C-alpha positions, 0 to 999 in steps of 0.5 A, a space after each residue: 646433251 644437257 642444253 637444248 638444240 635451241 641453246 646450243 645453236 645460240 638462240 633466237 638471234 642465231 636462228 634469225 640469221 640462219 633463216 635470213 641467209 638461208 632464203 637469200 641463198 634459196 632465192 638465187 638458186 635457179 632450182 628453188 626460187 620459182 617456189 617463192 616468186 609469189 610468196 610473202 617472203 616476210 611471212 615465210 621467214 617469220 614462219 620458218 624462224 618460229 618453226 625452227 625455234 620450236 624444232 630446236 626445242 625453244 620452250 617459249 615458241 609455238 609454231 602456229 602456221 599451217 600444217 607442213 603438208 598443207 603448206 607444201 602439198 601443191 608445190 611439187 617439191 622433189 627429193 633433189 630440191 629438198 636435197 638442195 635445201 639441205 645443202 644450203 642449210 649445211 653450208 650456212 651452218 658451217 659458215 656460222 662456225 657451228 660444231 659439226 656434231 650440231 650441224 649433223 643433228 640439225 640436218 638430221 632433224 630437218 631431213 625427218 620432215 622430208 615426208 611431209 614436204 616431198 610428194 612423190 
C-alpha cells in the first residue's frame, strides 16, 4: 500500500467520526459502560482520536497520553469486553463503508494492543 492507513481511512475527520460513534455505542453497552461512568469523556475521546491517528500512521500526530498499561491496569477489562470493543469498532467501520481489507487491517492493529489492555 502506498498510502498510510491514515490516508486510506480519510484523515482526522473520519477518525473523529469513528471515535464519536464508537463511544456512543460503548456507553450504551451494558457490559462496557461501567468503565466510563466516572471518566471525562471529552478527554477520553480526544486521547483516543490522537491515539488512533498515530496508530493509523499520521505523521503530524503524537499521542502524549498515559501509557496504555497505566490507563487500563485497574479496569479489569476481560477478553470478552475487549471483543465487544472490537465488535463495535467493526460495525461502525462497516457502517462508514470502509473497504473490508481496511477494516481487517484496523481490527488486527487494534487487537495487537490487547496484551496492554487486558490483564488476566
